[in-house]
PASELO-152111 format. One record per atom (N, C-alpha, C): residue in one letter; z, y, x. Coordinates in steps of 0.05 Angstrom, whole numbers, padded with zeros to 5 digits, always signed. Atoms other than C-alpha are relative to their C-alpha. Layout:
! PASELO-152111
AZYX ...
This chain:
! PASELO-152111
M-00001+00020+00019 M-00481-00316+00015 M-00017+00007-00027 A+00012-00007+00023 A-00525-00321-00046 A+00018-00006-00025 H-00019+00004+00022 H-00494-00316-00114 H-00024+00002-00023 D+00020+00002+00022 D-00530-00336-00179 D+00007+00022-00022 R-00003-00022+00017 R-00534-00286-00238 R+00030-00002-00013 A-00026+00005+00016 A-00473-00316-00275 A+00022+00013+00021 A-00020-00009-00016 A-00430-00305-00211 A+00002+00031+00004 Q+00001-00028-00001 Q-00455-00232-00208 Q+00007+00013-00024 E-00012-00013+00026 E-00441-00218-00278 E+00031-00001+00001 E-00028+00002-00002 E-00374-00247-00272 E+00017+00020+00019 F-00011-00018-00020 F-00359-00208-00210 F+00000+00030-00012 R+00005-00028+00013 R-00385-00141-00244 R+00021+00004-00018 L-00019-00001+00021 L-00336-00152-00299 L+00025+00002+00011 F-00025+00003-00014 F-00279-00170-00253 F+00005+00031+00013 F+00000-00026-00013 F-00297-00107-00214 F+00008+00024-00018 E-00004-00021+00022 E-00300-00063-00275 E+00028+00001-00011 R-00024+00007+00008 R-00233-00091-00300 R+00022+00009+00018 H-00023-00004-00020 H-00193-00084-00238 H-00002+00020+00020 H+00004-00021-00025 H-00225-00028-00193 H+00025+00020-00002 R-00021-00024+00005 R-00178+00027-00222 R+00029-00007+00014 E-00025+00012-00007 E-00115-00017-00211 E+00004-00003+00032 M+00001+00004-00026 M-00135-00034-00140 M+00002+00026+00017 S+00001-00028-00010 S-00149+00039-00124 S+00025+00016-00001 R-00027-00015+00002 R-00082+00061-00152 R+00016-00013+00019 L-00017+00012-00016 L-00049+00007-00115 L+00000+00011+00031 A+00010-00012-00028 A-00083+00032-00049 A+00015+00028+00006 Y-00007-00027-00001 Y-00064+00102-00068 Y+00032+00000+00006 L-00029+00002+00000 L+00010+00086-00080 L+00012-00010+00028 L-00007+00010-00027 L+00011+00050-00011 L-00009+00021+00020 T+00006-00021-00019 T-00024+00106+00026 T+00006+00029-00006 G-00003-00026+00010 G-00015+00168-00011 G-00026+00018+00008 D+00026-00016-00008 D-00090+00189+00004 D-00022-00013-00020 H+00017+00011+00020 H-00138+00184-00054 H-00028-00008+00011 D+00024+00010-00012 D-00199+00181-00011 D-00001-00027+00014 L-00005+00023-00012 L-00172+00129+00035 L+00004-00023-00021 A-00006+00021+00015 A-00148+00091-00025 A-00029-00010-00014 D+00027+00006+00018 D-00218+00091-00060 D-00019-00017+00022 D+00015+00011-00022 D-00249+00068+00010 D+00012-00029+00003 L-00016+00026-00004 L-00196+00011+00016 L-00006-00018-00026 A+00005+00016+00026 A-00207-00012-00057 A-00027-00014+00002 A+00027+00003-00002 A-00283-00014-00045 A+00000-00027+00023 D+00000+00019-00025 D-00270-00053+00026 D+00011-00026-00017 A-00012+00025+00013 A-00228-00101-00019 A-00019-00017-00013 F+00016+00013+00015 F-00273-00116-00068 F-00031-00013+00015 T+00023+00010-00019 T-00331-00122-00015 T+00008-00028+00011 A-00012+00024-00011 A-00287-00177+00017 A+00002-00019-00019 A-00004+00020+00020 A-00273-00210-00050 A-00030-00013-00007 W+00030+00010+00005 W-00351-00211-00064 W-00012-00018+00021 S+00014+00017-00017 S-00367-00244+00001 S+00012-00032+00000 R-00009+00025+00007 R-00322-00299-00015 R+00008-00007-00031 W-00007+00003+00028 W-00324-00299-00089 W+00004-00028-00011 D-00003+00024+00005 D-00333-00373-00095 D+00031-00006+00002 R-00027+00009-00003 R-00264-00383-00066 R+00021+00018-00017 V-00017-00020+00015 V-00231-00320-00101 V-00001-00009-00026 R+00001+00006+00030 R-00253-00342-00173 R+00013-00028-00002 A-00018+00023+00002 A-00224-00410-00158 A+00026+00003+00002 C-00032-00002-00005 C-00155-00381-00145 C+00012-00001-00028 P-00018+00001+00024 P-00099-00385-00199 P-00004+00032-00010 S+00001-00031+00007 S-00105-00308-00198 S-00020+00012+00017 A+00019-00020-00013 A-00167-00270-00174 A+00011+00027+00007 Q-00015-00024+00000 Q-00126-00208-00187 Q+00016+00000+00020 A-00024+00004-00019 A-00070-00227-00142 A-00015-00003+00026 Y+00014-00001-00030 Y-00120-00246-00088 Y-00010+00025+00008 V+00010-00025-00012 V-00152-00182-00084 V+00021+00024+00002 R-00020-00015-00007 R-00088-00147-00088 R+00012-00007+00026 G-00008+00009-00025 G-00067-00184-00026 G-00022+00013+00022 I+00023-00015-00021 I-00133-00162+00008 I+00007+00032+00002 V-00005-00032-00002 V-00117-00086-00007 V+00027+00002+00012 V-00027-00004-00016 V-00043-00097+00019 V-00006-00005+00029 N+00011+00005-00022 N-00076-00126+00077 N-00012+00022+00016 L+00016-00026-00010 L-00125-00069+00090 L+00015+00020+00005 V-00018-00026-00006 V-00072-00018+00080 V+00015-00006+00023 S-00017+00009-00019 S-00027-00055+00129 S-00019+00006+00031 N+00017-00001-00022 N-00085-00060+00181 N-00007+00030+00006 R+00005-00031-00004 R-00102+00018+00168 R+00026+00015+00012 L-00022-00009-00009 L-00031+00034+00181 L+00006-00004+00031 R-00005+00003-00026 R-00025-00001+00245 R-00021+00011+00017 K+00018-00013-00015 K-00089+00029+00270 K+00009+00032+00004 V-00009-00031-00003 V-00063+00100+00257 V+00022+00005+00016 I-00021+00000-00017 I+00000+00085+00288 I-00006-00002+00031 R+00013+00002-00028 R-00037+00060+00354 R-00013+00028+00005 E+00012-00024-00006 E-00077+00124+00347 E+00022+00022+00008 R-00022-00017-00004 R-00014+00169+00340 R+00014-00004+00024 A-00015-00001-00025 A+00020+00139+00401 A-00017+00008+00021 K+00013-00007-00021 K-00038+00149+00442 K+00000+00032+00003 L-00001-00030+00000 L-00038+00224+00421 L+00026+00008+00012 L-00027-00009-00011 L+00037+00231+00438 L+00001-00009+00030 K-00003+00001-00030 K+00025+00202+00506 K-00015+00022+00013 L+00018-00019-00012 L-00026+00254+00517 L+00013+00026-00006 E-00012-00030+00008 E+00020+00308+00490 E-00017+00019-00016 V+00016-00013+00014 V-00030+00329+00440 V+00004+00002-00029 A-00005+00001+00028 A+00006+00310+00374 A+00006+00025-00013 D-00003-00028+00013 D+00005+00363+00324 D+00031+00000-00007 R-00027-00002+00006 R+00077+00389+00312 R+00009+00000-00027 A+00002-00003+00026 A+00066+00400+00241 A+00007-00030-00015 H-00006+00026+00014 H+00074+00325+00229 H+00022-00013+00013 D-00030+00008-00007 D+00140+00317+00269 D+00015-00007-00020 P-00019+00010+00021 P+00186+00277+00230 P+00026+00017-00007 D-00027-00017+00003 D+00242+00328+00240 D-00008+00028-00016 V+00011-00024+00018 V+00201+00382+00200 V+00007-00006-00027 P-00006+00008+00030 P+00228+00385+00131 P-00024+00009-00013 A+00026-00002+00020 A+00175+00381+00076 A+00011-00001-00027 V-00008+00007+00028 V+00177+00379+00001 V-00002-00028-00004 V-00006+00029+00005 V+00201+00310-00017 V+00001-00008-00025 D+00003+00015+00028 D+00184+00270-00076 D-00001-00030+00005 V-00001+00031-00004 V+00183+00195-00090 V-00024-00011+00017 R+00021+00008-00018 R+00113+00190-00057 R+00004+00002+00028 S-00003-00002-00024 S+00133+00220+00005 S+00022-00021+00014 A-00026+00019-00004 A+00200+00177+00007 A-00014-00027+00006 L+00012+00022-00004 L+00155+00119-00005 L-00017-00007+00026 R+00011+00000-00025 R+00114+00132+00054 R+00014-00005+00025 R-00017+00005-00022 R+00170+00129+00100 R+00009-00037+00003 L-00007+00025-00003 L+00184+00055+00081 L-00020-00017+00018 P+00019+00017-00016 P+00152-00001+00123 P-00020-00011-00024 V+00022+00007+00021 V+00088-00029+00086 V+00007-00021-00020 R-00008+00024+00016 R+00119-00095+00062 R+00020+00009-00021 K-00020-00006+00017 K+00180-00062+00032 K-00015+00020-00022 R+00009-00019+00019 R+00136-00006+00001 R-00019-00016-00022 A+00019+00017+00020 A+00084-00060-00028 A+00014-00018-00021 C-00015+00015+00027 C+00143-00096-00064 C+00007+00018-00017 V-00011-00019+00022 V+00169-00035-00094 V-00021+00010-00014 V+00024-00004+00017 V+00100-00013-00115 V-00010-00018-00020 L+00012+00022+00018 L+00078-00078-00143 L+00020-00006-00022 R-00021+00008+00019 R+00147-00091-00175 R+00002+00024-00026 Y-00009-00021+00018 Y+00160-00023-00207 Y-00025+00018-00010 A+00024-00015+00009 A+00093+00016-00210 A-00020-00013-00017 F+00018+00017+00011 F+00052-00044-00228 F+00013-00019-00021 D-00017+00011+00020 D+00108-00077-00266 D-00010-00032+00002 L+00004+00027-00003 L+00093-00146-00234 L+00026-00013+00004 S-00026+00016-00006 S+00144-00201-00233 S+00003-00007+00028 E-00006+00007-00028 E+00175-00229-00171 E-00019-00018+00010 E+00016+00023-00008 E+00131-00288-00170 E-00033+00014+00001 E+00027-00009-00002 E+00066-00246-00183 E+00001+00017+00027 T-00003-00016-00026 T+00089-00197-00124 T-00001-00019+00022 A+00003+00016-00024 A+00101-00256-00078 A-00025-00013+00003 A+00028+00010+00000 A+00030-00286-00097 A-00018+00022+00013 A+00017-00022-00013 A-00003-00219-00081 A+00006+00003+00028 L-00005-00011-00026 L+00032-00207-00017 L+00001-00031+00020 G+00000+00028-00020 G+00032-00286+00008 G+00029-00002+00010 I-00026+00005-00010 I+00108-00285+00017 I+00013-00013-00021 S-00015+00013+00021 S+00164-00320-00018 S+00013+00017-00020 V-00009-00013+00020 V+00198-00299-00081 V+00027+00013+00009 G-00023-00010-00016 G+00265-00293-00039 G-00007+00023+00018 T+00006-00025-00016 T+00230-00245+00007 T-00004+00026-00013 V+00003-00025+00021 V+00207-00201-00051 V+00024+00010-00009 K-00027-00010+00012 K+00275-00199-00076 K+00014+00018+00021 S-00015-00011-00018 S+00306-00181-00012 S-00012+00028+00009 Q+00012-00026-00007 Q+00253-00128+00006 Q+00001+00021-00019 T-00003-00016+00023 T+00252-00102-00061 T+00028+00018-00002 S-00028-00008+00000 S+00329-00093-00060 S+00004+00023+00021 K-00005-00020-00018 K+00330-00060+00008 K-00014+00024+00001 A+00017-00020+00003 A+00270-00017-00006 A+00014+00021-00016 S-00010-00016+00023 S+00304+00010-00069 S+00025+00015+00013 A-00022-00012-00009 A+00369+00024-00031 A-00008+00020+00022 E+00012-00022-00021 E+00329+00062+00026 E-00007+00025-00012 L+00011-00025+00015 L+00294+00103-00023 L+00024+00016-00014 A-00021-00016+00014 A+00356+00125-00061 A+00014+00014+00024 A-00012-00012-00021 A+00391+00137+00005 A-00018+00026+00011 M+00013-00019-00011 M+00331+00180+00032 M+00001+00024-00020 L-00002-00024+00023 L+00329+00221-00037 L+00024+00014-00005 R-00026-00014+00004 R+00403+00231-00040 R+00004+00018+00029 S-00008-00017-00026 S+00408+00254+00036 S-00020+00027-00003 L+00017-00026+00001 L+00348+00305+00024 L+00010+00019-00020 R-00012-00021+00022 R+00380+00334-00040 R+00024+00012+00011 R-00025-00013-00008 R+00446+00347-00002 R-00004+00019+00023 E+00001-00015-00028 E+00418+00377+00065 E-00019+00024-00008 P+00021-00022+00001 P+00390+00449+00057 P-00021+00002+00019 V+00022+00000-00011 V+00325+00460+00078 V+00000+00030+00013 A+00004-00026-00017 A+00320+00518+00132 A-00026+00002+00013 E+00025-00006-00014 E+00260+00549+00163 E+00004-00016+00027 G+00000+00011-00026 G+00239+00510+00223 G+00014-00029+00000 R-00007+00023-00005 R+00274+00447+00246 R+00027-00008-00018 R-00029+00003+00013 R+00333+00410+00207 R+00018-00006+00026 R-00018+00009-00023 R+00395+00400+00253 R+00014-00026-00005 
């Protein structure tokens, strides 16, 4: 699709204004800086390819946030499928076994949440979006944002509480 110079300049400014935020969103959802940069770049590439539609939205920023979340979801599904294949072949790396204790912080606890819950928590608390803005970014209802955020917050609190109480011993946890 050919874009005129005005559209190119508008997109360039949009990119400069929002790239860091989209990369940060992707990082908070994946925990991987390199992957986050790749996903943010892919999101902007997708936005540019349909820039006429994106710029006509009430919030181009929310539209691109939605693209980032969808790309993260797709990537996680792909990783899960690949890991399942490895497990079937019994080639899985035991260091990544969920029973192996690790140093736990909020980021690692976040990574344990399902993508939608993680996205709700990250957009609401890390990006300080309203419930309405979060719903628009994820393409879900405000009620779903409320319930997913509430459930995710409770799950995070429980995960962090249980990890603080359980002593970490060498090897596996019992």
